C-alpha positions in Angstrom: 10.1 -9.2 -16.0 7.1 -9.1 -18.2 6.7 -6.2 -20.7 4.4 -4.1 -18.5 6.7 -4.4 -15.5 9.8 -3.7 -17.5 8.2 -0.6 -19.1 7.2 0.7 -15.7 10.6 0.0 -14.3 12.4 1.8 -17.1 10.0 4.8 -16.7 10.8 5.1 -13.0 14.5 4.7 -13.7 14.5 7.5 -16.2 12.3 9.7 -14.0 14.5 9.3 -11.0 17.7 9.8 -13.0 16.3 13.0 -14.6 15.3 14.4 -11.2 18.4 13.1 -9.5 16.4 11.2 -6.8 19.4 9.5 -5.1 17.5 7.2 -2.7 15.0 6.2 -5.3 17.7 5.1 -7.6 19.1 2.9 -4.9 15.6 1.6 -3.9 14.6 0.7 -7.5 17.1 -2.1 -8.3 17.0 -3.3 -4.7 13.2 -3.8 -4.9 13.7 -5.6 -8.2 16.3 -8.0 -6.7 14.4 -8.7 -3.5 11.0 -9.3 -5.2 12.7 -11.4 -7.9 10.6 -14.6 -8.6 7.6 -13.4 -6.5 4.3 -13.4 -8.3 1.0 -11.7 -7.6 -2.1 -14.0 -7.7 -2.8 -12.5 -11.1 0.4 -14.1 -12.4 2.2 -10.8 -12.8 5.6 -10.2 -11.3 5.1 -8.9 -7.7 7.4 -6.0 -8.5 4.6 -4.4 -10.5 2.9 -3.6 -7.2 5.6 -1.3 -5.7 6.3 0.1 -9.1 2.6 0.9 -9.5 2.5 2.5 -6.0 5.4 4.8 -6.9 4.1 5.6 -10.3 0.6 6.5 -9.0 2.3 8.8 -6.5 4.2 10.6 -9.2 1.0 11.0 -11.3 -0.8 12.9 -8.5 2.2 15.0 -7.4 3.5 12.8 -4.6 6.9 12.7 -6.2 9.6 13.5 -3.6 12.6 11.2 -3.3 11.5 10.0 0.1 8.0 9.1 -1.0 9.1 7.3 -4.2 11.9 5.4 -2.4 9.6 4.4 0.4 6.9 3.3 -2.1 9.4 1.1 -3.8 10.6 -0.5 -0.6 7.4 -0.6 1.4 7.0 -4.4 1.2 10.6 -5.6 1.2 10.8 -6.1 5.0 7.4 -7.7 5.4 7.5 -9.9 2.3 11.1 -10.8 1.6 14.3 -11.9 3.5 15.5 -8.3 3.7 16.3 -6.6 7.0 16.1 -2.9 7.8 19.9 -2.7 8.1 20.2 -4.0 4.5 18.6 -0.9 3.1 21.2 1.5 1.8 18.9 4.6 1.9 18.5 7.5 4.3 17.6 6.9 7.9 14.2 8.7 7.3 13.3 6.3 4.6 14.3 3.3 6.8 12.0 4.7 9.4 9.2 5.1 6.9 9.6 1.5 5.7 9.6 0.2 9.3 6.4 2.0 10.0 4.7 0.4 7.0 5.8 -3.1 8.0 2.9 -4.8 9.7 3.9 -7.7 12.0 1.4 -9.9 13.6 1.4 -9.9 17.3 0.1 -13.1 18.9 -0.5 -11.2 22.2 -2.9 -8.8 20.6 -6.2 -9.1 18.8 -5.7 -8.3 15.1 -7.9 -5.2 15.2 -5.9 -3.9 18.2 -2.6 -4.6 16.4 -3.9 -2.8 13.3 -4.9 0.2 15.5 -1.3 0.4 16.9 0.0 0.1 13.3 -2.2 2.9 11.9 -1.6 5.1 14.9 2.1 5.0 14.3 1.7 5.6 10.5 -0.5 8.7 11.1 2.3 10.4 12.9 4.5 10.2 9.8 3.7 12.1 6.6 5.6 9.9 4.2 4.3 6.7 5.7 0.8 8.1 5.6 0.9 8.9 1.9 2.6 5.7 0.9 0.0 3.7 2.8 -2.8 5.5 1.0 -1.1 5.0 -2.4 -0.6 1.3 -1.5 -4.2 0.9 -0.5 -5.4 2.4 -3.8 -3.2 0.1 -5.8 -4.5 -3.0 -4.0 -8.1 -1.9 -4.2 -7.6 -1.3 -8.0 -6.7 -5.0 -8.5 -8.8 -6.5 -5.7 -11.2 -8.4 -7.9 -8.4 -10.2 -9.7 -6.1 -10.8 -6.7 -8.2 -11.5 -3.6 -10.6 -14.2 -2.6 -14.1 -13.2 -1.4 -13.1 -13.4 2.3 -10.1 -11.3 1.6 -12.1 -8.7 -0.4 -14.6 -8.4 2.5 -11.8 -8.2 5.1 -10.0 -5.5 3.0 -13.1 -3.3 2.6 -13.8 -3.6 6.4 -10.2 -2.6 7.1 -10.3 0.3 4.6 -13.4 1.7 6.3 -12.1 1.2 9.8 -8.6 2.5 9.3 -7.9 4.1 5.9 -10.8 6.5 6.0 -9.8 7.8 9.4 -6.2 8.0 8.2 -7.3 10.3 5.4 -9.3 12.5 7.8 -6.3 12.8 10.1 -4.0 13.6 7.2 -6.3 16.4 6.1 -5.9 18.0 9.5 -2.1 17.4 9.7 -1.0 18.1 6.2 -3.1 21.0 4.7 -0.5 21.7 2.1 -1.3 18.3 0.6 -5.0 18.9 0.5 -5.2 18.5 -3.3 -3.4 15.1 -3.3 -5.4 13.9 -0.4 -8.7 14.9 -2.1 -7.6 12.8 -5.1 -6.8 9.8 -2.9 -10.0 10.1 -0.9 -12.2 10.2 -4.1 -10.3 7.4 -5.8 -10.2 5.1 -2.8 -13.9 5.7 -1.9 -14.9 5.1 -5.5 -13.1 1.8 -5.6 -14.6 0.7 -2.2 -18.1 1.6 -3.6 -17.4 -0.4 -6.8 -16.2 -3.4 -4.7 -19.3 -3.2 -2.5 -21.5 -3.0 -5.7 -19.8 -6.1 -7.0 -20.5 -7.9 -3.7 -24.2 -7.3 -4.2 -24.1 -10.0 -6.9 -23.0 -12.6 -4.3 -25.9 -14.4 -2.5 -26.7 -12.4 0.7 -26.4 -15.4 3.0 -22.9 -16.2 1.7 -21.9 -12.5 1.9 -23.2 -12.1 5.4 -21.6 -15.3 6.7 -18.2 -14.3 5.3 -18.5 -10.7 6.6 -19.4 -11.9 10.1 -16.5 -14.3 10.1 -14.0 -11.7 8.9 -15.3 -9.1 11.4 -14.9 -11.8 14.2 -11.4 -12.6 13.0 -10.4 -8.9 13.1 -11.5 -8.9 16.7 -9.6 -12.0 17.7 
């Protein structure tokens, strides 16, 4: 691990030990092993992403054992050789991770598949908050990690699915209104910043790429 990843890992380990977060203490080394050798496009260890998602959750008060463990494990089924049965955590956390695992369906248009995916997530409080934390973390590093087509696709998906997810969560989880307000402000600010950045790209290229990505989401 690089220095930043190791520091974040040790912080989370200490935090979870102090608070006796049993599932998170299982999830933390498991995520480390399963993401070993994976890199983000920035060159950082991939592990820094789930560590960042969990740490951001803690910083805004989303610090339950279930949320932290799910944040740490949210990519292991989708991106590694791990199976749901391999996870030695509670059945609730396994369900959360399963809901957050997006699998392409060749029988469905991508936008339809995403709608099913987000419809399932919105029924689950932990999956909802981890998805929002995950989106914030990815948007934060979007300029470094994503290509122009991916940036445009990601902002389209955020507007089409993440904004409605926040609105639904505000209705379903009023006790988390403060955390949701922080997430809404931060995610919206990042999307606005990304769209401001896109203004510096020639309009014809931007329009062509956006039309292509919109078409791909519908196919």
